Every structure is written in structure tokens, then in C-alpha cells.
C-alpha positions in Angstrom: 60.2 -45.2 -10.0 62.7 -46.5 -12.5 61.5 -48.4 -15.6 61.4 -52.2 -15.2 61.5 -52.2 -11.4 59.5 -54.9 -9.5 57.3 -54.7 -6.5 56.3 -57.7 -4.3 52.7 -57.7 -3.0 51.4 -60.0 -0.3 47.8 -60.9 -1.1 45.4 -62.7 1.3 42.6 -64.7 -0.3 39.4 -62.6 -0.5 36.4 -64.5 -2.0 35.9 -63.4 -5.6 38.2 -60.4 -5.0 41.6 -62.0 -4.7 42.0 -65.6 -5.9 45.2 -67.6 -6.1 44.5 -68.4 -9.8 44.4 -64.7 -10.6 40.7 -64.6 -11.4 39.7 -62.2 -8.6 38.2 -58.9 -9.6 40.8 -56.8 -7.8 43.5 -58.7 -9.7 41.7 -58.0 -13.0 41.4 -54.4 -12.1 45.1 -54.2 -11.1 46.1 -55.8 -14.4 44.2 -53.0 -16.3 45.8 -50.3 -14.2 49.3 -51.7 -14.7 49.1 -52.0 -18.5 50.6 -48.5 -19.2 53.1 -48.8 -16.3 56.6 -50.2 -16.8 56.7 -52.0 -13.5 56.5 -55.7 -12.6 54.2 -56.6 -9.7 54.9 -60.0 -8.2 52.0 -61.3 -6.1 52.6 -63.8 -3.3 49.5 -65.4 -1.8 49.1 -66.1 2.0 46.4 -66.5 4.6 45.4 -63.2 6.2 47.6 -63.3 9.2 50.7 -64.5 7.3 50.2 -61.9 4.6 50.1 -59.3 7.4 53.2 -60.7 9.1 55.2 -60.8 5.8 54.4 -57.1 5.4 55.2 -56.1 8.9 58.5 -57.9 8.8 59.3 -56.1 5.5 59.7 -59.3 3.6 57.4 -57.8 0.8 57.1 -54.3 -0.5 53.3 -54.1 -0.3 50.2 -55.7 1.0 46.8 -55.9 -0.7 43.9 -55.0 1.6 44.0 -54.7 5.5 44.8 -51.0 5.3 43.0 -50.1 8.5 44.7 -53.0 10.3 48.1 -51.9 9.1 47.6 -48.3 10.0 46.5 -49.4 13.5 49.4 -51.7 14.0 52.4 -49.9 12.5 51.1 -46.4 12.1 50.0 -44.3 9.1 53.4 -42.6 8.8 55.1 -45.8 7.9 53.0 -46.6 4.9 51.7 -45.2 1.6 48.5 -46.5 0.1 46.7 -46.4 -3.2 43.5 -45.1 -4.5 40.8 -47.7 -3.5 40.3 -50.9 -5.5 36.9 -51.1 -3.9 34.7 -50.4 -0.9 33.5 -53.0 1.6 31.1 -53.1 4.6 30.6 -55.7 7.3 27.1 -56.6 8.4 25.2 -59.1 10.5 23.6 -61.8 8.4 20.8 -64.3 9.2 18.8 -66.7 7.0 16.4 -65.0 4.6 13.3 -66.2 6.6 14.6 -64.7 9.9 14.4 -61.0 10.8 17.6 -59.0 10.5 19.6 -58.4 13.6 20.2 -54.7 14.1 22.9 -54.6 16.9 25.8 -56.4 18.4 24.0 -56.4 21.7 21.3 -58.6 20.2 23.9 -61.3 19.4 25.0 -61.9 23.0 24.5 -65.5 23.9 24.3 -66.6 20.3 26.7 -68.6 18.1 28.1 -66.1 15.6 30.4 -67.1 12.8 32.9 -65.0 10.8 35.3 -65.7 8.0 38.8 -66.8 9.1 41.1 -63.7 9.1 38.2 -61.2 9.3 38.8 -61.0 13.1 41.8 -58.7 12.2 39.2 -56.1 11.0 36.5 -56.9 13.5 38.5 -57.1 16.7 38.0 -53.5 17.8 34.3 -53.5 16.7 33.2 -56.6 18.6 35.5 -56.3 21.6 33.6 -57.0 24.8 30.5 -58.3 23.0 31.3 -61.9 21.9 33.7 -64.5 20.7 33.3 -65.3 17.0 33.5 -68.9 15.6 36.0 -68.9 12.7 34.8 -70.4 9.4 37.1 -71.0 6.4 34.8 -69.5 3.7 31.6 -67.6 3.0 30.0 -70.7 1.4 30.7 -72.9 4.4 29.4 -70.2 6.8 26.1 -70.0 4.9 25.8 -73.8 5.0 26.4 -73.8 8.7 23.6 -71.1 9.1 21.3 -73.3 7.1 22.2 -76.4 9.3 21.5 -74.4 12.5 25.2 -74.6 13.6 25.4 -70.8 13.6 22.7 -68.4 14.7 24.2 -65.5 12.7 27.1 -64.6 10.6 29.3 -61.4 10.4 30.6 -61.1 6.9 31.6 -58.5 4.4 30.0 -57.2 1.2 30.9 -57.6 -1.6 32.6 -60.9 -0.7 29.3 -62.6 0.4 27.1 -61.1 -2.3 26.9 -64.4 -4.4 25.0 -65.9 -1.3 22.7 -63.0 -0.6 19.5 -64.7 -2.0 19.4 -66.9 1.1 20.3 -64.3 3.6 18.8 -61.3 5.4 20.6 -58.2 6.8 20.0 -54.5 7.5 21.9 -52.6 4.8 21.5 -49.4 6.7 23.4 -50.6 9.8 26.9 -51.6 8.8 29.3 -52.6 11.6 32.3 -51.3 9.7 32.9 -49.7 6.3 36.2 -49.1 4.6 38.2 -49.5 1.4 40.5 -52.1 0.0 43.8 -50.6 -1.2 47.4 -51.5 -2.0 49.6 -50.6 1.1 53.3 -50.2 0.7 56.2 -49.4 3.0 57.1 -45.7 2.7 60.1 -45.7 0.4 61.0 -43.6 -2.6 60.4 -46.6 -4.9 57.0 -47.4 -3.4 55.8 -43.8 -3.3 56.4 -43.5 -7.0 54.6 -46.9 -7.6 51.6 -45.9 -5.5 51.4 -42.5 -7.2 51.4 -44.0 -10.7 49.1 -46.8 -9.7 46.6 -44.5 -8.1 46.5 -42.2 -11.1 45.6 -45.2 -13.3 43.0 -46.6 -10.9 41.3 -43.2 -10.5 41.1 -43.0 -14.3 39.6 -46.4 -14.6 37.0 -45.5 -12.0 36.1 -42.3 -13.8 35.7 -44.2 -17.1 33.3 -46.8 -15.6 35.8 -49.6 -15.8 35.4 -50.5 -12.1 31.7 -51.2 -12.6 32.4 -53.1 -15.9 35.0 -55.4 -14.3 33.2 -55.9 -11.0 29.7 -56.4 -12.3 27.3 -57.4 -9.4 30.2 -57.2 -6.9 30.7 -53.5 -7.5 30.0 -51.2 -4.5 29.7 -47.6 -5.5 31.9 -45.0 -3.7 32.8 -41.4 -3.9 36.5 -40.5 -4.1 37.7 -40.6 -0.5 40.0 -37.9 0.8 
């Protein structure tokens, strides 16, 4: 891409990962990756569904996260996406004193919460099993579990990791695993941006910067193909 070009990126709020004040670990990682690149990235923050809509309507160049959702809705051929910013996995969580729930079938008839916007990911996985009760944040969902207003919670690691001390889950039975990436419309400018960004991100991962920046929220992964 030409020096000094700008790229607009729609960003949904992801607890601890993408924050409106710029403190999220993905944002800090992106800042490191962009240091040697002569490109201006302009983030715009929206709730999940609006961020997705802004991208689908081509009102922004790129979208942070929701890669699998975008590929499902508009097709892989229409987008280019970056080397991962991180890995995530969805699990069923209960209170620490309760036994872990090992299957969706075991949730039938129970009140199950999920974080608002996560239904975009979870729809195909839970289809036919249950309706989820939408909760604004991980902290509020954990509080509702403790108050008995939820029987279980479906949430993602690493987002919910700060609350794990009070929760139980089966780490070997994820409902869904994937990667958070930057997704862009397939244009010459965006292809050049993604190529340069991915090169820098891969270098940071190999140097251990991912683990340094993410700390306890780091989830190891091998380079995906």
C-alpha cells in the first residue's frame, strides 16, 4: 500500500481485548505491529452487531474479530484476513462448587446466559438446543450465576479469565475454538495492509511479544494454515 494511507477498522468491545479507551491487549499488540508501518489505522468502536453491519455495508475497510461469522455471511472470497491476534475458545461455565457441564444436551431446561453479541458466534453451535439469555458483560454474568439467576454460562476464554477463580468448566470440551483476526474487504490496498500487518504480527509472536503483552490472558497457539 502507499505510504501514509489510512485504514478504518470497526471494533466491537471484547472484555480486556478491545476496549474503547485503547487499553485492550489486542490494541496494544496492534500498536506494536504498526510501529514500523507507514499506515494510519482509524478504529471505530461499536457493539457487535453494528460493527458487523458497518463492515458488511462497506462503511469501513476492516473489522476486528468475527472472522468466522464474516466468512459464513459474505464468503471467504470477499475478504482477506490477518495473522491471528489471539486464540479463543467457548466453554460452558458453572460456579466453582458445582460440577462441570460436559455437553449442550445437559443444559436443556436450564437458564443459560451468554455475553451480548456472542450469539453471532454461537448460533450454529447451539441451534436446536436452547435459547440463551443475553447478558451485557462477563462480570454481570458471573454475578447472575452467583445469585442463582443463571444455571450456567457460555462464555469465551480469554475474555472471562479474570473471573475463573469462582468458576468451573471442562477445559477439554470446548464448544467452539477459533482465532481473532483483522478482516478486510478484498481490495488492493487492504491486501497490502494485511500482508504487511501479518508479517509484523508473526514476528512479534515468534519473539515472545504476544505472551509478554497478554500476560495471563495469553492462549498459546501454533501458526494456523
